[in-house]
C-alpha positions as CSV (number, residue, x, y, z in Angstrom):
1,X,45.1,96.5,131.1
2,X,44.5,94.8,133.6
3,X,41.1,95.2,134.0
4,X,41.2,93.0,130.5
5,X,39.4,90.4,132.4
6,X,37.0,87.4,131.1
7,X,35.5,88.0,134.6
8,X,34.9,92.3,133.4
9,X,33.6,90.7,129.6
10,X,29.8,91.9,128.9
11,X,29.7,88.8,126.8
12,X,28.4,90.6,123.5
13,X,32.0,89.8,122.3
14,X,30.6,86.4,120.0
15,X,34.4,85.9,119.4
16,X,35.6,85.7,123.4
17,X,34.9,82.0,123.3
18,X,38.0,81.5,121.3
19,X,40.1,83.2,123.7
20,X,38.9,81.1,126.6
21,X,39.4,78.4,124.1
22,X,43.1,79.8,124.0
23,X,43.5,79.8,127.9
24,X,42.3,77.0,128.8
25,X,44.1,75.0,125.9
26,X,47.3,76.7,127.0
27,X,50.0,73.7,127.3
28,X,48.8,72.3,123.4
29,X,48.4,75.5,122.3
30,X,52.2,76.5,123.1
31,X,53.5,73.4,122.3
32,X,52.3,73.2,118.6
33,X,53.2,77.3,118.5
34,X,49.6,78.8,117.8
35,X,48.7,81.7,118.0
36,X,45.9,83.8,116.4
37,X,46.4,87.2,114.0
38,X,42.9,89.7,115.4
39,X,41.9,92.0,113.1
40,X,38.6,94.4,111.5
41,X,38.2,97.5,112.9
42,X,38.8,100.4,115.3
43,X,36.8,100.1,118.4
44,X,36.0,96.3,117.8
45,X,37.6,94.6,120.5
46,X,40.6,92.9,119.0
47,X,43.2,94.5,122.5
48,X,40.7,93.5,125.0
49,X,40.0,90.0,123.5
50,X,44.1,89.9,123.7
51,X,44.7,91.6,127.1
52,X,41.7,88.7,128.5
53,X,43.8,86.3,127.5
54,X,47.3,87.8,128.8
55,X,46.1,88.2,131.9
56,X,44.4,84.7,132.4
57,X,47.2,82.9,131.7
58,X,49.5,85.8,133.9
59,X,46.8,83.8,136.3
60,X,48.7,80.7,136.0
61,X,51.9,82.3,135.9
62,X,53.0,82.0,131.8
63,X,55.3,85.0,130.6
64,X,53.7,87.3,128.1
65,X,53.6,90.4,126.3
66,X,51.7,92.2,124.8
67,X,51.9,94.0,121.7
68,X,51.0,94.9,118.4
69,X,52.6,95.4,114.9
70,X,52.8,99.0,115.1
71,X,55.1,99.5,117.4
72,X,57.0,96.4,116.5
73,X,58.0,98.1,112.8
74,X,58.2,101.6,114.6
75,X,61.4,99.3,116.4
76,X,62.5,97.4,112.9
77,X,62.7,100.6,111.1
78,X,64.5,102.1,113.6
79,X,68.2,100.9,112.8
80,X,70.2,99.1,115.4
81,X,72.4,96.4,116.2
82,X,70.5,93.4,117.8
83,X,67.9,94.1,114.7
84,X,68.3,89.7,115.3
85,X,67.7,88.7,118.3
86,X,64.5,91.5,118.8
87,X,62.9,89.5,116.2
88,X,63.5,86.2,118.4
89,X,62.4,88.0,121.8
90,X,59.8,89.0,119.7
91,X,58.7,85.5,118.1
92,X,60.1,83.6,121.8
93,X,60.1,85.9,124.4
94,X,60.9,83.7,127.0
95,X,63.5,81.5,125.7
C-alpha cells in the first residue's frame, strides 16, 4: 500500500479530488470530526482512495489507521475483554 499515493494516481477517478481536499484540509477535518465513508463494487478504487489519503497524512507525520468494516466486525464478534477500549481505539486512534 506504500505505492498508493496521489503521485501514482492514473487520473481515472474523478472523486480523487475529494481525497486531495481531505488531506489539504486535514486540521479542519480533524477538528470538526469529519470522515469519509467509501462504498462501491469490488475493484472501484475505494482502498486506493483511502490509501492515498493515509499515505499523504503520514507524510505530514499524522498517525493513521487503515482498516475496513470486515476486520472491525470480525474483531467485535469475537468474545473478548476490552471491547469498549477497542471501539474507542478505532474511533480515536491517537487518544
